[in-house]
N, C-alpha and C positions, 0 to 999 in steps of 0.2 A: 423507333426513337421517341424520346420524350418531346413534347411540344410546350413551348413557352410563349408568353406574350407579355408586352410591357404597356404600362399606362402611366402617363404623367398626371398625378393627382393635384400637384401644385407646380409652380414654376421652377422649384428648386430640387425636385426629386422625381425619379422614375422607379416605379415598383414593377418587379418581375413576378408573374404568376405562372403556376403550373396549370396548363389548360384544362386537363381532365378534372382535377380536384378543385380548381378555382381558388387555390390557397396561395397567398402572397408568400414568396420564398425569400425575396431580398428587396431592399430599397437602396438604390444608388443615389446619393445626395451630392449636390453641388452647393457650396457656400458662396460661390463667386457671383453668379448671375443665373438667369433662367436657362433651362435646357431647351434647345430649339429642335433637335432631332436625335433619334436613336437608331442604331442599326446593329443587327446580330451577325456574327460570323456564320457561315454555312453549317459548321459543325455544332453551333450553339454554345461553344465554350467561351466566347468573347462578346463583349458589347462595347460599342464606341458611342459616346454621346457628344453632341455639339453644345458647348457652353461658351457663348460669346464667340471669341476668336480661337478658342481652345478645343481640341479633341481630347476627351478623356477616355482612355482605353482601360477596360475592366476585364479581369478574369472571373468569369461566373461559372466555371466548370464544377465548382462545389458551391451551389447557391447559398448555403448557410455560412460560407466563408468567402464571399466575394471580395476581391481586392483590386484597387486601382493600380494598374501597372505603370502608367505614365500619363503625362499631358503633353500634347504636341501643339505648337503654335502655328495656326494658319495665317496669322497676321491681319486678317479681316474677319468680320462677323460671318460665321458659317450659317448658311440657310438650308443646306441639305448634305447628307453624307450616306455612304453605302459601302459595305464590304464587297469585294469581288467574290464570285461564286467559288473560286479555288482558295479563298482565304489568304491570298498572297498580297493583296493590296486593299487600301482604303481610299476612297475618293471623297474629297470634301470640296464643297462649292460655296463661293461667296458671290457678291454682285459682279466682281471683276475677274475672277480666276477660279480654275479648278486645279486642285493639287492632288497628285497621285502619290500615296504614301506606300513605302515598302513595309509591310506588316512585320516581317521577320527582323528587319533592322530598325524599325520604328523611326524612320526619317523620311523626309520628302524625296521623291525620286524624279518626278516631272511636274512642270507647271504649265498650264494652258491658259492663255488670256481669253477672256470672254468678250 
């Protein structure tokens, strides 16, 4: 499988690089506020980024044509996020709660108070 890595070169964009060639394939930009965290799906086809209180979900299966699928509102500033290993869920964490999102339905499924 191909390997990818991401780097935030400034507060408003994440660049995705092909590991072996070190070539930048795509830049995901946020015009709202800085990007706090990024997570890849296990299959490498999706990226989710934490932008303030929003999760931005991107389809990067074709890096030269990456598209934002949706934005989901966590309701509080997100400090960390991660895809589940089976690609079925996204977890987003703020100071006061963890939300578990159903990736297929793109809506929150559970909320855990911290």
